[in-house]
N, C-alpha and C positions, 0 to 999 in steps of 0.2 A: 658436708652439706653443700648444695649448689649455691653459687653466688649469683644473686640477681639484683636489679636496680632497686633502690630504696623507694621508688614510686609505688611499689606493690605493698608497702608496709601498712598503709592505713587499713585496708581490708583485713589484714592479718591481725592487727591489734584489736579491731572490733570483735573479731571472732575468738581470739585467744586473750580474753580480758584478764586472765590470771597472770599474764606477763606484765605485772604492774610495778615491779620494783627494779631500779637500776642502781648498781653499786658505785662505789667511788673509783675514779679512774686515775691512773698514773699520769704524771705531767710530762709532756714532750717539748713544750715550747710553743712558739707562735704558729698559727695556721699557715700552711704552705701557700694557700691561695690568697692570703691577705685580704679576704673579702670583708666588707664592713658587717658588723654584727650589732643588732639592736636587741636590747633586753627591756621588755615592757613589764613594769611592776605596778600592779593595781592595788591600791589601798581601799578595800571594799568596806562599805558601810558609811561613807561620808566623813572623811578625815577632817578634823577641825584645823584647817590651815592657818586660821587667825591665831591659834595658840601655838602651832608649830613654828610659825614665823611671825611673832607678835610685834606691834609697834614698840620702838625703843625711845623715841623722842618726838617732839613736835605736837601739833594739834591732834593728830590721830592717837597719840598716846593718852592724851587727856580724855578723849571720847571713849577710848578702849577701857580705861579704868572706870568710867561711869557706866558703860554698858555691861561690864563684867566685874562687879565689885568683889565677888568671891572667887571666881575661877580664873581671874586674870593671872598672868605670869608676872610676878613682881619685878621691879627694877633693882631691888636691893634685898639683902638678907638671904634666907634659905631659898633655893630654887630660883635664883635671879635669872633674868634674861641674859643669854650669852651675847655679849657685845661684839659686833663684827665691823664697827666703824660706820654703820649705816643708820638710817632712821628706823629700820627694822632690825631685829636680832633673832636668835634661835632659842627655842625652848631649852631649858637647862639639861634635859635628857638627850638633846640632839647634838651631842659633842661630835659624833661621827660625821654628821652633815656639816656642822660648823668647820671641822678640820678640812673636809673636801672643798668647801667654799674658800677658806683661807688659802689653800694650796692652789687655787685657780682651776679646779677640776669640776666644780659644781656651780651652776647658775640657778637663781631663783626667778620664777616667773609668777608674779602675783596677779590676781584679778582674772583668772582663767575660768572657763566653764562652757556650758552650752550657750549658743546664741540666745540673747534675751527673749526673742520671740518663741524659743523652744524650751524655755526653762520648765523643768518638772521637779517636784520634790519626792517623786516615787523612786525608791532605790532601784527597783527592777527596770523601770523605763529609762532612768538616767544612765545606768550601767549599759543597757543594751544600745541606746542611742550613741553613746561614746564608742563602744566597741564596734558597732556597725560602721561608725564614721559618717553616718547620715542622720544628723539631728532632726531632720524633717520627716523621717520615716522609720517606723519600727519593723517594717516588713521587708527590708533589704535582704537579699538571698545570701550574701556573703559578708564577711567582716573586713575591716580596713587592712589588717595584716594579710589576709588572704589575697586581697586585690593587689597589695604591694608585691607579694610573692609571685603572683601570676603575671606581673608586668615588668619586674626587674630583670635585668640581664645577668644578675649574679647567680641565678639558679639555672643549672644546666640539666638537671635530672639525674646526675650521677652521684649526688651527694649521699653520704652515709646517713647522717641525721641532719637534714636542713632546718628542721624546726623542733625545738625541745620545749615541752610544757612541763614545768616542774610543779606538779600538783596532781590532784585526783581527777580533774576533768578539763577538757579543752575549753578555752574561753571563747566567747562569741566573736571576739576579734579575729579568730581563726575559723569561723564558721565556713563550711564548704571547702576547707583545705584538707586534703586527703593523704597527707604524708608527714604527719606530726607524731613524734614519739612522746607519749604522755606517761609520766612516771611520778610516783608519789612516795617512794621509799629509796633508801640507799643500802639495802641489805641483801641484794641479790636479784637476778633476773632469770628466772626459770619457771616453766609451767608448774613444776612441783619442786620444792626445796628438799634438801636432805640427801641421803646417800644414793637415792635412785634418780636424782635430777638428770644426770647425763643419759641414763638408759631411757628415761621418759622422753627426753628430747630426741634421741635417736629413733625411738619408736614412732614419734609423731612425724619426723622427717621421712621415714620409710613409708608411712601410711599415705602421705601426700607427696608423691614423687612424680606425678604426671604433669600435664601441661594445661589443665583446665584453670579457669580463674580461681577456683577454690584451692587447687594445688599450689598455684603461684602465690596466692595470698598467704597460705600457711608457710610456704618456703621463705617468703619475705620476712615473716616473724622469726622463723628459726635461723635465718641468716643474720638478723640483727642480734638474736640471742647469742650466736656464735661470736660475733664481734665483741659484744659486751662481756661475754664470759672469758674472753682472752685478756681482758684488762685486769689489773690488780685492784680488786674492788674494795679492799679493806685498809689500804695503806696510803691514802692520798695525803700528800704534803703540800699545803698551800705555799705559794711563792712568797719570798721576802719575810718569812717568819710570821706570817699573818695567822691569827687565831680567830676562828669563827665563834660567836657566842654559843655557849652550851645550853641545852634544854630549850631550844627554840626551833620549832618546826620551820619557820620562815628562814632562819639561818641555814638549816639543813638543805632546804630547797635551793637557796642561792649558792651554797657550796657545791651542790650537784651541777648547777649550771656552769660554774667555774671549771669543775673537773672535766666535763664533756667538751667545753669549748677548748680547753688546753689539750685535749686528747686528739685534736686534729680530725674531728669527725664532720667537718664542713657545716657546723652550726651557723645559720644566718640569722635566725630569730629565736629568742627564748622568752618565756613568760613565767611569771609567778605572782601569787596573790598574798596579801596579808589582810585578813578580815578583823572584825571586832571594833570598828571605829564609830559605831552608832551610839554616841555618848549623850543620850537624853538625860541620864541621871548619874550621879556619883562620878562625874568626870574628874574631879580632884580639885580641891581648893588650893589656892596659892601655888599653882604649878606642880602640885604633887599628885598622889592618888594613882588610880588605874591608868589614866591617860599618860602619866609619866612613864609607866612601865611599857606601854604600847609604843610610845615614841622612841624609847631606848631600844626596844627590839628592832623597830624599823631602821633607826639610824645606825646602830652598831652592826647590824647584819649587812646593810647596803655598803657601809664603809669597808667591811671585811671583803665583800665581793669585789668592789672596785680595787682595793689595795692588792688583792691576790692577782687579779688580771693585769693590773698595771705593772706589778713587780715581775710578772711573767713576760713582759714585753708586748702585751696586747692592748695597751692603752689607746693607741691611735686607731685600732680596729673597732673598739667597743664604744657604744653609746647606750646609756641607761636612762630611761624616762620613767619618772615616778609621778603618779597621779591618782585621783579619786573621782567618784561619780559626781559629787558636788561638795560644797563646804557646809558650814553650819550657820545658823542665825548669829547676828552680831551680838544680840542680847542673851545673857544667860536666862534660862527659863524658870528660875525660882531663886531661892535663897541659898544658904550654905548647903553643900552636898548636892547641888543641882548640876545641870549640864546645858546642852544646847540642842535646839531642834534643827530639822533639815533646812538647809539654806540653798545657795546657788554658787556664787563666785568662790574661788579657792586658789590655792597655790599649787604649782607644779615645780618639779626639779628635773634638770637635765644634766647628766654627768658624762664626761668622756674626754679623751685626749684631744679631740678636735673641737671641743667646746670652750668658748671664751668664758671660763668660770670666774668666780670671785666678783660677780656682777649681778645686778638686779635688772630684770627686763619686765615688760608688760605694762600694765596701767592700773594703779590702785586708785579708785575713785574717791575714797575717803570714808570716814566713819561718822560724819555728821548726819543727822537724821535725813536731811534732804539729799545726801550723797549715797545713802543706802538704797539698794535695789528694792523697790516696793516698800521702802521705809523699814526694812527688816534685815536684808542680806548684804554681804559684800557684793558689789556690783560685778557681774561677769562682763568685763570689758574686752577680754581677749578670747576669741573663738578658739576652743581647744584644737580645732583642725589646723589653725595657723602654726601652733607648736609642732604638731605631728608632721605637717607638710614641710616645714623647714627642715626637720630631720630627714624625712623621706627624700627630699630633693637635694639637700646640700651635704648630708652625711652619707646616706645610702646610695646616692647617685641615680635615683629614679626620678625622672622628670615628668612622668605621666601622672601628676598629682590630680588631674581632672578625672582620671580613671580610678585612682586610689580613693578619692573623695568626691564622688559624683554629686553635682549640684553646688560644689564649693568653687567660687569664682573670685577673681581679683586678688589672688594670693599675694601678700607682701611678706618678704622674709623678715623674721624677727631679729636677724643679725647676730644671733648668739653663736654662729658657726664661723662666719667669714669676716665679721666686722666687730668692732668694740662699741657700737652704738648703744648707749644706755639712756633710758628715759628717766633721768634723775628728777625732772620736774614733777613726775607723777608720784614720787615717793617723799613728799614733804609734808 
């Protein structure tokens, strides 16, 4: 098959939608270019950050217990808050997040969200505004990751797979980006599986062997197929003896990201989603229930991804950002067996070898009635773009944040990359 640049791949994947699965890759070690890699993990549905990182002590703990008499995470007994020596702790199912925090690889940023003038409780609108990176406009033509990719000096055009979407569809953050590999399986990458897979691939290559845009598009897909097919798709061994959680789609998506990053395929950006966070009812009393299982899936899967890449020597290259479209109301919405309605302010996590972890950043306004946003929500004190822009500028080395986030001005670093500044006074 003819080798062509990966820039032709987008048209080919749109046309050959059957090429939707990528298998497991063998590990070779760190990327030769040592380019920075960002992994964007979106918790879709409005993750309840106040129960993922609940108050552990102080006045906020008292208010928390009053606001959530049934669904609070208790301080003692079964499912107690995981103590990290701060005024906040972790949900008992978040042992993986806790371990990364204690190891200094993860930082907590509380009080994040859309700017207060742009707050919406619509899932669709909030997700789109965040992924576009323009909270003032739903009609922006491209996503924030697309604008980063188009302005960074790390993309030369010769990358094999510069962008990997581990899921069934490309996120809005990559809207108008035309060179992303979107995959949702790890069991093969062929237009037709089975004993005729190679003959079908050869037939397609022969049919589209010219120089037209259509021919080049198909050739791009078949070229990628050839690259993926040459890998050992079934025998991936995570580094450092890491074991990914079984029976977890999210875990399989993250394992795929680790595999292809370690395969030296020039991945600069990777994305994955975990849905199911819209916990209006049956969230789980006393730190248990379905929310416990969801937090465990998120926490254990992300810990496995980070541990795998770190053990492979890629820790300093990789930065993982974990976020949701909004948080939940501070008050539970009923009695036992209830949940929480759509809110605004939330928690974010940033993980990486260049991150000053084991620290809390941001600004938590408080849980007293006059401290809640609109008397109902955790106040969004930190513009989500401030977190993303700090990563874009200080980790990814892209200083064109005015182009990545149009309309965003007066950026101030959050200092979780190059300094140890912690706003302790905001967490009392």
